[in-house]
C-alpha positions as CSV (number, residue, x, y, z in Angstrom):
1,M,114.4,-61.8,172.1
2,S,115.5,-58.3,172.4
3,P,117.4,-56.3,169.4
4,M,120.5,-56.5,171.3
5,S,120.3,-60.4,172.3
6,A,119.6,-61.2,168.5
7,V,122.9,-59.1,167.3
8,M,125.2,-60.6,170.4
9,N,124.1,-64.1,169.2
10,A,124.3,-63.4,165.4
11,P,126.2,-66.6,163.8
12,A,129.9,-66.2,162.6
13,P,129.7,-65.4,158.5
14,S,131.8,-67.8,156.2
15,L,132.7,-64.6,153.9
16,A,134.7,-61.6,155.6
17,L,133.1,-58.3,154.7
18,L,135.9,-56.2,156.3
19,E,139.1,-57.8,157.1
20,A,142.7,-56.8,158.2
21,R,145.7,-58.7,158.0
22,S,148.7,-58.4,159.9
23,L,148.0,-54.6,160.1
24,S,150.7,-52.4,161.2
25,V,150.8,-48.7,161.5
26,H,154.1,-46.6,162.7
27,A,154.3,-43.0,163.8
28,P,157.4,-41.7,162.2
29,G,159.8,-40.2,164.2
30,R,161.6,-36.8,164.2
31,R,164.9,-36.3,162.9
32,W,165.7,-33.7,165.1
33,P,165.6,-33.9,168.0
34,A,166.0,-37.3,166.8
35,V,162.8,-38.9,168.3
36,A,162.4,-43.2,167.5
37,T,159.4,-44.3,165.3
38,R,156.6,-45.4,167.4
39,M,154.7,-48.7,166.7
40,L,150.7,-47.5,166.8
41,L,149.6,-51.1,165.8
42,Q,151.3,-54.3,165.4
43,D,150.4,-57.2,163.7
44,V,146.2,-57.0,163.9
45,N,144.5,-59.3,162.6
46,L,140.5,-59.2,162.4
47,R,137.1,-59.8,160.2
48,V,133.9,-58.8,160.2
49,G,131.0,-60.3,158.0
50,S,127.5,-59.6,157.0
51,G,125.5,-59.7,160.3
52,E,128.3,-60.4,162.4
53,T,129.0,-58.1,165.5
54,L,132.7,-57.9,166.8
55,A,133.8,-55.3,169.8
56,V,137.2,-53.6,169.7
57,V,138.3,-52.8,173.4
58,G,141.1,-51.1,175.6
59,E,141.6,-48.4,177.4
60,S,142.9,-44.8,176.2
61,G,145.8,-44.9,174.0
62,A,145.5,-48.5,173.2
63,G,145.6,-48.0,169.3
64,K,141.3,-48.3,168.6
65,S,140.7,-44.8,166.7
66,T,144.1,-45.4,165.0
67,L,142.5,-48.8,163.9
68,V,139.6,-47.2,162.4
69,R,141.5,-44.9,160.7
70,A,143.6,-47.4,159.3
71,L,140.6,-49.8,158.4
72,L,138.9,-47.0,156.2
73,R,142.4,-46.1,155.0
74,L,142.8,-42.7,156.4
75,V,146.1,-43.5,157.7
76,P,148.7,-45.4,155.5
77,P,149.7,-48.9,157.0
78,A,153.5,-50.0,157.5
79,A,152.5,-53.3,156.8
80,G,149.6,-55.6,156.1
81,Q,146.6,-55.6,154.2
82,V,143.0,-53.9,154.6
83,L,140.3,-55.5,152.5
84,I,136.9,-54.8,152.3
85,G,134.7,-57.5,150.4
86,G,138.0,-59.4,149.7
87,Q,139.7,-56.4,148.1
88,D,142.9,-55.2,149.2
89,L,141.9,-51.4,149.6
90,A,146.0,-50.5,148.8
91,I,145.7,-51.4,145.0
92,L,142.0,-49.5,144.4
93,S,141.6,-46.4,142.1
94,A,140.4,-43.9,144.3
95,A,136.9,-44.2,142.3
96,E,136.9,-47.6,143.4
97,L,137.8,-46.5,147.2
98,R,135.1,-44.4,147.1
99,T,132.7,-47.0,146.2
100,Q,134.1,-49.7,148.6
101,R,134.1,-47.4,151.3
102,R,130.1,-47.1,151.1
103,R,130.0,-50.3,151.7
104,V,131.6,-49.5,155.7
105,Q,129.9,-46.3,157.0
106,L,131.2,-44.6,160.4
107,V,129.5,-43.4,163.0
108,F,131.6,-41.0,165.2
109,Q,132.0,-40.4,168.9
110,D,130.7,-37.1,168.7
111,P,128.0,-36.4,166.7
112,L,127.9,-32.6,167.2
113,A,131.5,-32.3,166.3
114,S,131.1,-34.2,163.1
115,L,128.1,-32.6,161.8
116,N,128.3,-29.4,159.7
117,P,126.4,-26.8,162.1
118,A,125.7,-24.8,159.2
119,L,123.7,-27.6,157.5
120,T,119.8,-28.8,158.1
121,V,119.0,-32.1,159.4
122,L,117.7,-32.8,155.9
123,E,120.9,-31.6,154.4
124,L,123.1,-33.5,156.7
125,V,121.5,-36.6,155.9
126,A,121.5,-36.5,152.3
127,D,124.7,-35.2,152.0
128,P,126.4,-38.7,151.1
129,L,124.3,-38.8,148.0
130,R,124.3,-35.5,146.7
131,P,126.9,-35.0,143.7
132,G,128.0,-31.3,145.7
133,L,127.1,-29.6,148.6
134,R,124.4,-27.0,146.3
135,A,123.2,-29.6,144.5
136,P,119.3,-29.7,144.7
137,L,117.4,-32.1,146.9
138,G,114.6,-33.6,145.1
139,A,111.2,-35.0,146.6
140,D,113.0,-38.5,146.0
141,L,115.7,-38.1,148.2
142,R,113.7,-35.8,150.7
143,E,111.6,-38.7,150.9
144,R,114.5,-41.1,151.3
145,V,115.8,-38.6,154.4
146,V,112.3,-38.9,156.1
147,G,112.6,-42.8,155.6
148,Q,116.1,-42.9,157.4
149,L,114.9,-40.5,159.8
150,A,112.1,-42.8,160.9
151,A,114.2,-45.7,161.3
152,V,116.0,-43.8,164.0
153,G,113.4,-42.6,165.5
154,M,113.0,-39.2,164.3
155,D,110.0,-37.5,161.8
156,A,109.8,-34.8,159.5
157,R,109.3,-32.1,161.8
158,F,113.1,-32.2,162.3
159,L,114.3,-31.9,158.5
160,E,114.8,-28.0,159.0
161,R,116.7,-27.9,162.3
162,R,120.7,-27.6,162.5
163,C,122.7,-29.4,165.2
164,G,122.7,-26.4,167.6
165,E,118.7,-27.2,168.0
166,L,119.7,-31.1,168.5
167,S,119.9,-32.9,171.7
168,G,123.2,-35.3,171.9
169,G,121.2,-38.2,171.6
170,Q,119.2,-36.6,168.6
171,A,122.2,-35.6,166.8
172,Q,123.6,-39.2,166.7
173,R,120.1,-40.6,165.6
174,V,120.8,-37.9,162.7
175,A,124.8,-39.4,162.2
176,I,123.7,-43.1,162.5
177,A,120.6,-42.1,159.7
178,R,123.3,-40.1,157.9
179,A,125.4,-43.6,157.7
180,L,122.5,-45.8,156.6
181,I,121.3,-43.2,153.7
182,V,124.1,-45.0,151.2
183,E,122.5,-48.4,152.7
184,P,126.1,-49.9,153.7
185,E,126.3,-53.5,154.7
186,M,128.3,-52.7,158.0
187,L,128.6,-50.0,160.5
188,I,131.9,-48.9,162.5
189,C,131.0,-47.1,165.6
190,D,134.0,-45.4,167.5
191,E,132.9,-45.1,171.1
192,P,128.9,-44.1,169.7
193,V,127.5,-43.4,173.1
194,S,130.7,-42.2,175.5
195,A,129.5,-38.6,174.6
196,L,126.0,-39.5,176.0
197,D,124.4,-39.8,179.3
198,L,123.4,-43.4,180.6
199,A,119.9,-42.7,180.1
200,L,120.7,-42.0,176.3
201,R,123.4,-44.4,176.0
202,A,120.7,-47.4,176.4
203,Q,118.5,-46.0,173.8
204,V,121.2,-45.5,171.1
205,L,122.5,-48.8,171.9
206,E,119.2,-50.6,171.9
207,L,118.6,-48.3,168.0
208,L,122.0,-49.9,166.6
209,A,121.1,-53.7,167.7
210,G,117.6,-53.3,166.1
211,L,119.3,-51.8,163.0
212,C,121.5,-54.4,162.7
213,Q,119.2,-57.1,163.0
214,S,116.6,-55.8,161.0
215,R,119.0,-54.7,158.1
216,S,121.5,-57.9,158.8
217,L,124.2,-55.2,159.1
218,G,127.8,-56.2,160.1
219,L,128.9,-54.2,163.1
220,L,132.5,-53.1,164.6
221,M,132.2,-51.2,167.7
222,V,135.1,-49.6,168.9
223,T,134.7,-48.7,172.9
224,H,136.3,-48.9,176.1
225,D,133.2,-49.5,177.6
226,L,133.4,-53.5,178.2
227,H,129.9,-53.8,179.4
228,A,128.3,-52.2,176.3
229,A,130.8,-54.2,174.3
230,R,129.2,-57.7,175.5
231,L,125.9,-56.3,175.5
232,M,126.3,-56.1,171.6
233,C,128.6,-58.0,170.1
234,A,129.1,-61.6,169.7
235,R,132.9,-61.5,169.8
236,M,135.8,-59.3,171.7
237,L,139.2,-58.3,170.6
238,V,141.5,-56.8,173.5
239,L,144.0,-54.2,172.2
240,R,146.8,-52.9,174.3
241,Q,149.5,-50.7,173.2
242,G,148.8,-51.2,169.8
243,A,148.5,-55.1,169.5
244,V,145.9,-57.8,170.3
245,V,146.5,-59.5,173.7
246,E,143.0,-61.6,173.6
247,E,140.1,-62.0,171.1
248,G,137.4,-64.7,171.5
249,P,133.7,-64.7,172.3
250,S,132.4,-62.0,174.1
251,E,131.1,-64.2,177.0
252,E,133.9,-66.3,176.9
253,V,136.4,-63.2,177.4
254,F,134.0,-62.3,180.6
255,A,133.9,-65.5,182.2
256,R,137.3,-66.6,181.4
257,P,139.7,-64.1,180.1
258,R,143.4,-65.3,179.4
259,A,145.3,-62.2,179.4
260,D,146.4,-60.2,182.7
261,Y,145.6,-57.2,181.0
262,T,141.7,-58.2,179.8
263,R,141.6,-59.5,183.5
264,E,142.7,-55.7,185.3
265,L,139.5,-54.1,182.6
266,L,137.6,-56.4,183.7
267,A,138.1,-55.8,187.4
268,A,138.3,-52.0,187.1
269,M,134.9,-52.1,185.4
270,L,133.3,-54.2,188.2
271,S,134.6,-51.6,190.3
272,V,132.9,-49.3,189.2
273,D,129.7,-51.3,188.1
274,P,129.0,-54.0,190.2
275,A,125.9,-55.0,188.5
276,S,128.4,-56.2,185.7
277,R,129.0,-58.8,187.6
278,T,126.0,-60.6,186.7
279,G,125.6,-58.7,183.2
280,R,122.9,-56.4,184.5
281,G,123.8,-53.0,183.6
282,S,121.5,-49.6,183.9
283,T,118.8,-49.5,181.1
284,S,117.3,-46.2,182.3
């Protein structure tokens, strides 16, 4: 069984690691000229447990990125709750919130934009564990960085390189190593391969699948790519204009979509990639 298949078929856990309950986010309107409050997310419910995989899919503007920010409490909800390990983030102190956030790490869409170009790979990966940017890097921390780089298919030759010396695929591997260095229980991947070419996409998806399998990580994958979502995740949630229109096992959503919007997304995907009709995408 391939890592992707193992991740996709992971059984649903009994305890939620990350959970949203009736989560809503508003964009405040302006007083002058008068602009009404816009609903960015409306009554979204989801749960992801240890070893579980969930894809959140939808077209641009569906609310996917807003959902990611709300789950990490980077934007305040208008209503509802976000819980990590059963703890409501809204009632935690700043120190408690930092501790809980370490359990759920984010991998961004564009690694070259999210990584500090002034830092070396060693400094970038070690940074989440350093008390300050200029804190010295001991031998133990350096060894941990080397271990995490090895886990993402890189070696010590990259330690002193900077982002400008890395390819897009290498930079994304560094971003994944940086997320893993704090030993999280779950990854949130926000369009993790959309900035890469087709060949590199398959490699990075296979890497993520293998890491989730070997470390029993939960995975929340936010993407507009339904084919990647189907390969990586056992369950799928479909967003449209900030609201959930469909949720269920990925294979069932593909085989028997209930919502018209889901059928439109699938039709658009099939018109671009006919191989998706049989689930066979490019793996070059």
